[in-house]
N, C-alpha and C positions, 0 to 999 in steps of 0.2 A: 904447703909442703908438696913436693913432687910425688906423683903416683909411685915411681920406682922406689923412693925412700919409704913411702908408706908400706909398700909390699915387704921391704926388708924388715921394717919394724914389726909388722904383723907376723912374719915368719919367725923372727927371733922370739917373739912373745909365745908363740905356739910351741916352739922348740924347747922352751924352758920347762914345759910340762908335757913331756912326750906321752906318758901313759894316759894322762887325762885327755889329751888331744886325740889319741888313738881310740879310747873308749867313746869319746864324743862322736867320732867318725863312724863307729861301728854300725849305728842305725842306718846311715847313708850307704855304707858298704854292703850290708845285707840287703837293703832295699833295692839298690841298683842291680846287684847280682841276681836277686830274685826276679826282678822285672825282665831282665835279659833272658834268664833261664826259662821262665814261664812262657814268654812270648816265643822263644825258640821251640819249646815243646809243642805249643799250640800250632805254630806255623809248620813244624815238621809233620804233625798229624794231618794238617790240611793238605800238604804236598803229597803225602802218602795216599790219602783218600783220592785226590785228583788223579794221581797216577793209576790207581786201581780202577777208577771210573773210566779213564781213557783206555785201559786194557780190556774193557768190556767189548770194544769193537768200534765200528764206524757208523755214526748216525743211527744208533740202535733204538728201536721201539719194542717194548715187551707187552704182550697181552696175556693176562692170566684170568682164569675163572675166579669170580669173587661173589660175595653176597650182594643181593639186590633187593628190590621191592616189587612185588606184583600185587596190584589191587590193594596197596597200603599195608601189605603183610611182608615182613622181612623173610627172605629165603636164606638158607644156610649157604656158606661158601661153596660154590660149585655144584649146588644141588638142583635148583629148578631148571636152569638153562645152562647147558655146557657148550664148550667150543667143539666144533666138529672139523673133520678134514675138509669137508665141503666149504667151510668158512675160509680156510686157508686158500683154497683154489679161487674162491670168489674175490678175496682181497687181491690175489695175484692178477686176476683178469680185469678188475674194475678200478683199482686204485693206481692212478698214473704216477703218483709221487713215490710209490714203493719200488725199490730196486731189487732187493732180495727178500725172500721169505721162507721160513721153515717151521714146521711143527716140532715139538719136543716131546719125546716119550722117555720117561725116567724109570730106571729100575736099579736094583743093587743086588749084590750077591757074591758068593765065593768064586774066585777065579783061580784056575789050576793050570800050572805049566811046570817048569822046573821046581818052583816053589809055589806056595799058596798065598793068596792075597784077597782081602775083601774090599771092594770098591764100588763106586757108582758107575752105571752104564747109561749113556744118553743116546737115544735114537734120534737122528737128525738128518735132514737133507744135506746134500753136498754144499749147498749155499751157506750153511751155518758157518763154515770156515771162513767165508768171505765177510759175513756179518761180524763175526768176532775177531777177524783179522788174526786167525790162528795159522802159524807157520809150521812147516814140517822140518824136522831135523834130518830125517831120512825116509825113504819110501815114497808113497804117493797117496792121493786121496781116492776114495771110491767114486765110481761113476754113477750117472743117472740110470744106466742099465743095471748096475748093482742094486739100486733102489727099487727098480721095477720088479726084479726077480727075487727080492729079499735075500740077497747074497749074505753068506755068513763070513763077512770080512769086517775088520775093525781097525781103528787107529787108537793108539794108547799114549798116555802121558808119561813123562819121565819117571815119576815116582812109581807108577805101576810097573814100568819096564825094569827099574832097578830092583824092585822087590820080587818080581817073577823070574828074571833072568840074570840078575847081577848087574853091577855098575858098568862094566866094560863091554857087555854083549849087545850087539845090534839085534833088536827083536824082529825086524822085518823078515817075513817069511816063516816065522815060527807059528806053531799051533798052540792055542789056549782053549780052555773050556770054561764057559760062563754058565753057571747053573746046569752043568752037564751038556750044554750045547757047544759043539766045536766051532771055533772061529779061527780064521787065518789073519795074522797081524800084517797089514800092508803099509802101515805108516807109523812113525814116531814123531810126536809133537815136540817143538822146541820148549824148553822149560820157561815157565812164567812165574814161579814162586807163589808165595802166599798172597791172598787178597787182604783188604782192609779189616776183614772179620777174622783173620788168622787161618782161613781155610786154604788148604793146599790145592792150587789150581792145576797141578800136574797129576793129582790122584784121580784120574778120570779115564774112561774108555768111551769112544764114539763109534757108532755103527749105523748102518742105514736105518732110517725110521721104520720102514716096513718090517725089517727083521726083528727089531725090538718089540714092535707093536704086536706082531703075530706070535713070536716065540716066547716072550717074557711077560706080556700083559694080557694074554688070553684073548677073550672075545671083546674086550673093551674097545670102543670106537671113539672115546672122548680124547680130545687133545689137551694135554696137561698145561702146555704153554706154547705161545707162538712168538718167535723172534723175527724181527723185521729190520731191514736197513733202508732208510730213505735215500732218495737220489743224491741229496746233499744236505748239509746242516740247515740251510735255509728252508728246505722242503720238509723238515721234521714236523712243524705245526700243520702244514698242509696235509701230510700223510696221516697225522693223528686225526684230523677232522674227517678226512675221507673214510678212514677205517671205522671211526665211531658211527658215522652216518650209515655206512653199509651194514654194519652189524646190528644197528637198531632196526633197520628195515628188515633184515633177515630174521630177527627175533621178535618182530612185531612190537617194538617198544616205542612209546611216544617220546618227545623231546623232554617232557617233564619227569619221566620215570628214571630212577637210578638204575643204571645198567648192571646186570649180574656178571660183569667182567671189569677188569682194571687195565687201563692203558697207561703205561709209564714210559717215559722217554729218558734217554741218557742226559738230556738237558735238565729235566725235572730232578733227577737223582743228584746231579752236580750242584744245582741251586740249593737243594735241601742240605747237602753235605757242607757247602760253603757257609750257609746261614748258621748251621750248627757249630762249625769250626770258628766262625767269627765270634759267636756268643761265648764259646769256650775260651778263646784268646782274650777277649775283653774281661771275662770273669777272672781268669788267672792273673792278668796284668793288674786288675783292680785290687785283688787280694795282696799281691806283692807290693803294690804302691803304698799300702798301709805302713809298711816298714819305713818307707821314705818319710812319711808324716811323723812317725815316731822319732826318726833320726833328726828331723827338723826341730821337734820339741826339745830333744836332747841338746842340740846346738844352742837354742835360745836359753835353756837353763844354765848351761856352762858359761855362756857369754854374760848372763846376768851376774853369775858368781864372779866372773873375771872383772866386771865393772866395779863390783863392790870391793874386791881385793885391791884393785889398782886405782882407787879413788884419789889417793894422794899423788900418785904418778900423773893422773889426768890433771889434777889441780896445778902441779908443777909445770906441766907442758903448757897449760893455758897461761900461767904466770909469766912464762918467758916468750909468749907471743903466738902460741898455737891457737888457731881459731876453732870455733865449734864445729865447722864443717870438716876441719882436718881430723878432729877426734872422731866424728861420725864416719868418715872414710876409713880411718884406721880400724875401728871395730867392725865395720861392715866388711872390710877386706879380710879380717881374721875369720869371720863367719863364712865368707865365700871360699877362702882357702881350705877350711875344714870340709866344706861340701864338695869342692872340686877334687881335692886329694882323695876323699872318700869315694867320690864318683869314679875316679880312675882305678882305684883298687877294686871297686865293685864291678867294673867292666871286666877286669882280669878274672875276678871270681866267677862272674856269670858265664863268660866264655869257657873257662876251665870246667865249670860244673856241667855245662852243656856237652862238651866233648867227653867228659867222664860218663855221662848217661849213654852216649853212643857206644863207647868202648866197653863198658862193663854190663850194661843192661840191654844194649841193642835197640834202644828207643829211636824212632825217627825224629831227629832234631834238625832244625834249620835256623841258623843264626843270621839275622837280617841287620843291615846297616841302620835302618830306621829305628829298630828297637834299641840299639846302642845309643844313637843320637837322642832318642826320646828319653831314655833313662838318665843320661848325663845332663841333658837340658833341664829335666825335672829336678834333678838333684841340685843344680846351680840355683834354680829359682827358689827351691826350698831354703837354701842357705841365705839368699838375699831376703826372703820374706821373714824368716824367723830370726835373722840377725839384725833386722832393721830396728826393732824395739829396743834391744839392749844398746845398740849403737846410738840411737836417738837419746836414750836416757843418759849415756855417757857425755854426749855433746851438750846436754842442757845443764850439766853441773856448774855450780857457781865456784869460781877458782878459790876464793877465800874459805868457803865452807869445805871444799874438797881438801884444802891443805890442813884444815883443822880436824879432819875426819880421823877417828880412831878405830 
């Protein structure tokens, strides 16, 4: 029998029992839709994280005080040996792979202007804006001279501006008070939105490092963090090695001692995030694939019932000349049609569910072609695999016994 005729026969057989066929496809529909939606959620999360990591800046390296070991004894984070401003200058002078460097002094407090707002204030060198690739909406950056004389000038984020002065007002030139210290706003940063942790990157104020260190951190000379930009992406490992060797020499640490500081690169963060995202995507897809297996078992059960119900029909077909392989193809095609139709409906369901998550929940979702192809291919394979046994059973029936079956 020709394949075209077998397809027509298979379709008519399934069409006779529409409700049963739909219920049989339900497992495949839910499975395919779940796989597509879960992969879309995982991929969307990965894309969002990668975007946020890229927004950190260019070829970024971060150094933070951390716990270490001295003489086999663990020291508390930032306690035994701390980073100093002299370390920043030493890295600038001796590490050839370093392009930009800045210490970071953090503070927070009430900011007063037309309105009041509580936010974080970071003291940084002018180079910080190059490291983080921060662009200005209006105004200008402070100068090296402002840094040297601890000028009371600042650059504010969009959220701070909106809450202090209103949405439509340009804050450049306005006066604000941070912990009762007067500052002049000289720049407004372009909006960056939330990062991957949900923090508002525009709720920030930047001022010269020396200003924040002297006026808001008292007599402290410790550097809370150091931000660095390597000359290029290829120079990141070189810069990391140069910095570690220099700091070990300055802190009198041997190569076998755990340093009381942490050096993290943009590449390290990206690799960790990608590994975590890949694990999450695999886990979500695996959980969703269980529905496909359940759907395949449902197809096998219904096909076995169908073989039993149509035993006389099978015997009659064989009696008038149908071969065993024709019966095998017919029932196998019925199983494949169930899985293919279920897969197509499942694709529509998965895409629709993904778009609904974006519209109603605002989740980062990314639908990929490979997830659609993977889910549909898997559904087809499930149909062939679980449809084979019932089809084989039907093709092995003996015509005379099938005709006598009650």
